[in-house]
C-alpha positions in Angstrom: -21.2 -16.3 37.7 -18.2 -18.6 37.7 -18.3 -18.9 33.9 -18.5 -15.1 33.6 -15.4 -14.7 35.8 -13.5 -17.3 33.8 -14.4 -15.5 30.6 -13.2 -12.2 32.0 -10.0 -13.7 33.3 -9.2 -15.3 30.0 -9.8 -12.0 28.2 -7.5 -10.2 30.7 -4.8 -12.8 30.1 -5.2 -12.4 26.3 -4.9 -8.6 26.6 -1.8 -9.0 28.7 -0.3 -11.4 26.1 -1.1 -8.9 23.3 0.6 -6.1 25.3 3.7 -8.2 25.9 3.9 -9.0 22.1 3.5 -5.4 21.3 6.3 -4.3 23.6 8.6 -7.0 22.4 8.2 -6.2 18.7 8.6 -2.5 19.4 11.8 -3.3 21.2 13.1 -5.3 18.3 11.8 -2.7 15.8 15.2 -1.1 15.1 16.4 -4.2 13.3 16.4 -3.3 9.6 14.1 -5.4 7.5 16.3 -6.4 4.5 17.0 -9.6 2.8 20.3 -11.0 4.3 21.9 -11.7 1.0 21.4 -8.1 -0.1 22.8 -6.8 3.2 25.8 -9.1 3.0 26.6 -8.1 -0.6 26.2 -4.4 0.2 28.6 -4.6 3.1 31.3 -6.4 1.1 31.0 -3.8 -1.7 31.1 -1.0 0.8 34.2 -2.4 2.5 36.0 -2.5 -0.9 35.0 1.1 -1.6 36.0 2.2 1.9 39.5 0.7 1.3 39.7 2.7 -1.9 38.9 5.8 0.2 35.5 6.6 -1.4 33.4 7.3 1.7 30.4 8.7 -0.2 30.3 5.6 -2.4 30.4 3.5 0.7 27.4 5.2 2.2 25.5 4.8 -1.1 26.2 1.1 -1.2 24.7 0.7 2.3 21.5 2.5 1.3 18.6 0.4 0.1 15.9 1.6 -2.2 12.4 0.4 -1.3 9.5 0.7 -3.7 5.9 0.5 -2.4 3.5 -0.2 -5.3 -0.1 0.7 -4.8 -3.2 0.9 -7.0 -4.9 4.1 -5.8 -4.1 7.1 -3.7 -4.9 6.3 0.0 -3.7 2.7 -0.3 -0.4 3.8 1.2 -1.9 4.7 4.5 -4.9 2.5 4.6 -2.9 -0.7 4.3 0.9 -0.1 4.3 1.2 2.5 7.1 3.3 0.4 9.5 5.7 -0.7 6.7 5.9 2.8 5.1 6.6 4.4 8.5 9.2 1.8 9.3 11.2 2.4 6.2 10.6 6.1 5.9 12.1 6.7 9.3 15.1 4.5 8.6 18.2 6.4 7.6 19.6 3.4 5.6 16.6 3.2 3.2 15.3 5.4 0.5 11.5 5.0 0.0 9.6 5.5 -3.3 5.9 5.2 -3.9 4.5 4.1 -7.3 0.7 4.5 -7.6 -0.6 2.9 -10.8 -3.7 5.0 -11.1 -4.9 8.5 -10.2 -8.1 7.1 -8.5 -10.3 8.8 -11.0 -13.3 6.5 -10.7 -15.5 9.4 -9.5 -13.7 12.0 -11.6 -11.4 13.3 -8.8 -8.1 12.1 -10.2 -6.2 15.5 -10.0 -7.4 16.1 -6.4 -6.5 12.6 -5.3 -3.0 12.8 -6.8 -2.4 15.9 -4.7 -3.8 14.2 -1.6 -1.4 11.3 -2.2 1.6 13.8 -2.2 0.2 15.4 1.0 -0.2 12.1 2.7 3.3 11.0 1.7 4.7 14.3 3.0 3.3 13.4 6.4 5.3 10.1 6.2 8.4 12.2 5.4 8.6 11.6 1.6 9.3 14.3 -1.0 6.8 14.7 -3.8 9.5 13.9 -6.4 9.7 10.4 -4.9 6.0 9.8 -5.4 5.1 8.5 -8.9 1.5 8.5 -10.0 0.6 6.8 -13.3 -2.1 8.2 -15.5 -2.3 5.7 -18.4 -4.9 4.2 -20.6 -5.5 0.6 -19.5 -4.7 1.4 -15.8 -7.9 3.3 -14.9 -9.4 3.0 -11.4 -12.2 0.5 -11.7 -13.2 -2.1 -9.1 -14.7 -4.3 -11.8 -11.7 -4.8 -14.0 -8.4 -6.6 -13.8 -5.5 -4.7 -15.4 -3.4 -6.4 -18.1 -0.5 -8.2 -16.4 2.0 -7.3 -19.1 1.1 -3.6 -18.9 1.3 -3.5 -15.1 4.7 -5.4 -15.2 6.3 -3.2 -17.8 5.1 0.0 -16.0 6.6 -1.2 -12.7 9.8 -2.4 -14.3 10.6 1.1 -15.7 10.5 2.6 -12.3 12.4 -0.3 -10.7 15.3 0.2 -13.1 15.2 4.0 -13.1 15.2 4.2 -9.3 17.6 1.2 -8.8 15.1 -0.6 -6.5 16.3 -3.3 -4.2 13.0 -4.3 -2.6 9.3 -4.1 -3.7 6.4 -4.2 -1.3 2.9 -4.5 -2.6 -0.4 -6.4 -2.2 -0.8 -10.1 -2.2 -3.1 -12.2 -4.5 -6.2 -11.2 -2.5 -5.4 -7.5 -2.6 -6.3 -7.0 1.2 -9.8 -5.8 0.3 -10.4 -8.0 -2.8 -10.2 -5.0 -5.1 -9.4 -6.2 -8.6 -6.9 -3.4 -9.2 -5.0 -4.4 -6.1 -4.9 -8.0 -7.2 -3.6 -6.8 -10.6 -0.7 -5.1 -9.0 0.3 -8.3 -7.3 0.0 -10.3 -10.5 2.3 -7.8 -12.3 5.0 -8.0 -9.6 4.7 -11.8 -9.5 5.1 -11.9 -13.3 8.4 -9.9 -13.0 9.6 -12.3 -10.3 8.6 -15.5 -12.1 10.1 -14.4 -15.4 13.3 -13.2 -13.7 12.8 -9.7 -15.1 13.8 -7.8 -12.0 17.3 -6.6 -11.6 19.7 -9.1 -10.0 19.3 -9.2 -6.3 16.0 -7.4 -6.1 13.4 -8.9 -3.8 9.6 -8.6 -3.7 7.2 -8.9 -0.7 3.4 -8.9 -0.4 1.2 -7.7 2.3 -0.8 -10.5 3.9 -4.6 -10.4 3.5 -6.4 -11.4 6.6 -10.0 -12.4 7.3 -12.7 -9.8 7.9 -12.8 -10.8 11.5 -9.0 -10.3 12.0 -9.0 -7.1 9.9 -10.9 -5.3 12.6 -9.3 -6.8 15.7 -6.7 -4.0 15.8 -4.3 -4.5 18.8 -5.9 -7.9 19.5 -4.7 -9.4 16.2 -1.1 -9.4 17.3 -0.8 -13.0 18.4 -2.2 -14.2 15.1 0.1 -11.9 13.2 3.1 -13.1 15.2 2.2 -16.7 14.3 2.0 -15.8 10.6 5.3 -14.0 10.8 6.9 -17.3 11.8 6.5 -18.6 8.2 10.0 -18.7 6.7 10.8 -15.5 4.9 7.9 -13.6 6.5 8.3 -10.4 8.5 6.1 -8.4 10.9 6.3 -4.6 11.1 4.6 -2.8 13.9 3.7 0.8 14.5 4.2 2.6 17.8 1.3 4.7 19.2 3.0 7.8 17.7 3.3 6.1 14.3 -0.4 5.1 14.4 -1.4 8.7 15.0 0.9 9.8 12.1 -0.8 7.2 9.8 -4.2 8.4 10.8 -3.2 11.9 10.1 -1.9 10.9 6.7 -5.3 9.2 6.0 -7.0 12.6 6.8 -5.0 14.1 3.9 -7.2 12.0 1.7 -10.2 14.1 2.6 -12.2 13.3 -0.6 -12.2 9.6 0.6 -12.9 10.3 4.3 -16.4 8.9 4.5 -18.0 7.4 7.7 -16.9 3.8 7.2 -13.3 4.8 6.6 -13.4 6.6 10.0 -14.3 3.2 11.5 -11.6 1.6 9.5 -9.0 4.0 10.8 -10.1 3.4 14.4 -10.2 -0.4 14.3 -8.2 -1.8 11.4 -5.2 -3.9 12.3 -3.5 -2.5 9.2 -3.1 0.8 11.1 -1.0 -1.0 13.6 0.6 -4.1 12.0 1.8 -5.4 8.6 2.8 -9.0 8.0 4.9 -9.3 4.8 5.6 -12.5 2.8 8.1 -13.0 0.0 6.9 -13.2 -3.6 8.6 -16.0 -5.4 8.2 -17.7 -8.8 6.1 -20.4 -6.9 3.8 -17.9 -5.3 0.1 -18.4 -6.2 -1.4 -16.3 -8.9 
């Protein structure tokens, strides 16, 4: 009986700690997640333009362009919901989505492209800011790795055209281990390692966690906070309202809404929290 009470007490304490962490991070949420060098440079340039009397240019200098790079329609809300919601609701950032395939593995590419636009609209993005690639060599297939050079060149075109300051994508494990996800990371890492990104642009990857942690939901927060202590890493958290919005966005992908995804939406920590780590030339392949 004593052991049972001790276990219950420990669980209650753990729940209380998780709640405190959740409240603390939400309180700090308004702090813009940008690389300090980018922010400093932008402020200096904006000040120069302000002195010249060009207010519109000043505002433009202080606006950061964020590009989320995903492999398939529904990746944006299944994995990147907290990050996407954070930046989409920030008036100082412009968000773009680059999806490197139409998700046509089962022949539903056109439908899934439209579902992606509907999902992004729930996050507050316009369809003209959602780019879906339909290109030979970038077909949706869990059994193949995409060519690194093809992925990198496709990404670089959008980065330059949209004047991207920060990239957010998968890490080397692709969250779910999907080879297309991993290929996206390899393409971004190639751009970083070869110094092909525009000067000042930064790239971040979404941390892959173990199967156990993936389905801890709210109870993963202490672990996530520890990982966010790694230099350069960041933690982004969704409020209860944001979680509901992300779940609603997932429902826009009705063609993919099978029973196990319902469980995923209910219990996955990726609905609630993202931990992002910088991609550098020394990042593992």
